[in-house]
N, C-alpha and C positions, 0 to 999 in steps of 0.2 A: 860531834857537839851533842852535849845532853839537851834533854827536853827543857831543863831550867835555864839553860845559856840561851837556848832559841828564845824562850818566853821573854828573857830579859831583852834580847836584840830587837824582838819584835816590838815591844813596848818602846824601847829607844826610837826605833824605825817610825812608828806611830807619832812618836813626841816630835819628831823633826819638824813638822808643819808649824806647831806652836812656837818653836825656838825660832823659826825664820821669820814668823810673824812679829815675835817679840823684838827681834833685831831690826826689822823694817821700822816698827811702831817708833823706835828709838831716835831715828834721824829725821830730820826736816827734809823737804823736796829739795832745798838747795844743795843739801849734801849727798842726794840720791846719786848724783853724777860725778862726785869727786873720785877722781882716781889717785891711790897712794903714790907717793913719790917712788916707792920701788917698783913702780910699773904694775903693780896689781891690779885687778878689776875693779871698777865701781860697785856699788851696792846694786844698781840698775843691772848690769852686766851679770851679776851673780845671780839675781832672780831671773833672769831669762835663761841663764846656764840651767839654773835648778828645774825650771819647766822642760827644756829639751832634754836633759839628762834622765830627769823621772819620767818622761814619756818614753824614752829609750830603754831605761831599765824595765819599766813595766812590761814591754815586748820582749825583753831578755827573759824575764822571768816566765812569761807565758810560752814561749818558745822551749824552755829548759823543761817545762811540765808537759807540754803537748807533743814535742817533736822528740825524737830518739837520736842522740847525739847532734844536736844542732851546733853550727859554727855560730858563735858570738861576734857580731861585728863590731868593731871599734868605730869611733866617728871623730873627726878633727874638731876638738871643742873651740879651738881659736877661729877656724874658719867659719863655724856656725856663728861666731859671736860677730865676725867681720860682714858676713853676708846676709844674716837674718835680722839686721837693723837694731841690735841689742842696745846701742846707744841713744835711741831716740824714740822707742816704742814706751808706750805706758806699761807699767808693770802688773796692773790689776788681773788681766787676762792670763798673765803667766803665773801669777800666784794661784788663780784658780786651777789651772792647768797641773800644776805642780800638786796641788792638795787632792785633786780627783786622780791623779795617779796614783798617788801614796794611798788613798782610801781604797780604791778597787783592788791594789795590791795587797793591802792589810787584809781585806777580806779573803782573798785566795791563801794568804799564809796561815790565816787561822783555821783552815779547812785541811790543811795538808796532812796526809798519812805520814808514818815514820819512812817508807820507802821513797817518798817524793822528795825527801831531803838530800837524798844522795844522787838524784839525777843529774847527769852531767853532760855539757857541751864542751867546745873547745874555744877558747878566745886566742886569736892569733899572737897576742903580745903577752899572755899569761898562761897559756897551756890550759890544762882541765879547768873546768869553771863549773861548780855545782851549785844547787840552791843554797845551799850552806854557803858557799861562798859569796853568792850573791847578798845573801843577808848581811853577812858581816861588812860588806862594801856599803851598801847602802844605809844600815842602820846608823852609821857615823857620817853619811855623805852631807845630810842637811844640816847637822851639828857643825861640822867643819865649817860649812859655808855661812851659817850664822855668825860664827866667830869671825869670817873673813868681811862680813857685811860691818860688823861691829868694829873692826880695825879701820876699814875704810872710813867709817863714819868717825872715828877718833882722830885720825890723821887730818880728816878735814876740819874738825873742830880745833885741832893745834895750829892750823895754818890759816884759819879765818881770822883777818884782821880785826873784825869788830862783829857785834851782834847783828849789824846789818846785813852780813852775807847770810844769815840763816833765814832772812824774810823771802 
């Protein structure tokens, strides 16, 4: 990956927080818990997932940088959602955790030397996993979930019988 490609991905990674905040700002509290008919996650679940995923990704990045050939452990997203009370916890602390993980990881990304980008670990489901791979994945992650939040909110709006449902 070129330095310009990395810079663009780092900018996209940093912008992910604002994108999620904007998506959340567009929905009412009543729609925060709406689950789309296709079985997708509610906006509340997505926010809690983002916090847990970003904290996990922050550790992955640090392990890639500080350890030689670490094993990057997967986790069961559905299990996290089910046992970590995603459906009824307030979202503000999770938004803060998501933002803090992104901010601290952004600080690291801005300081990496050329050799740091090729540091590699192994992910049991994906094989070799480099810092470049990490950046490609997480630069898109928040944007993808912001879109998911918007879709959940749109289906809530489409199924709401009246404006009374939004109060």
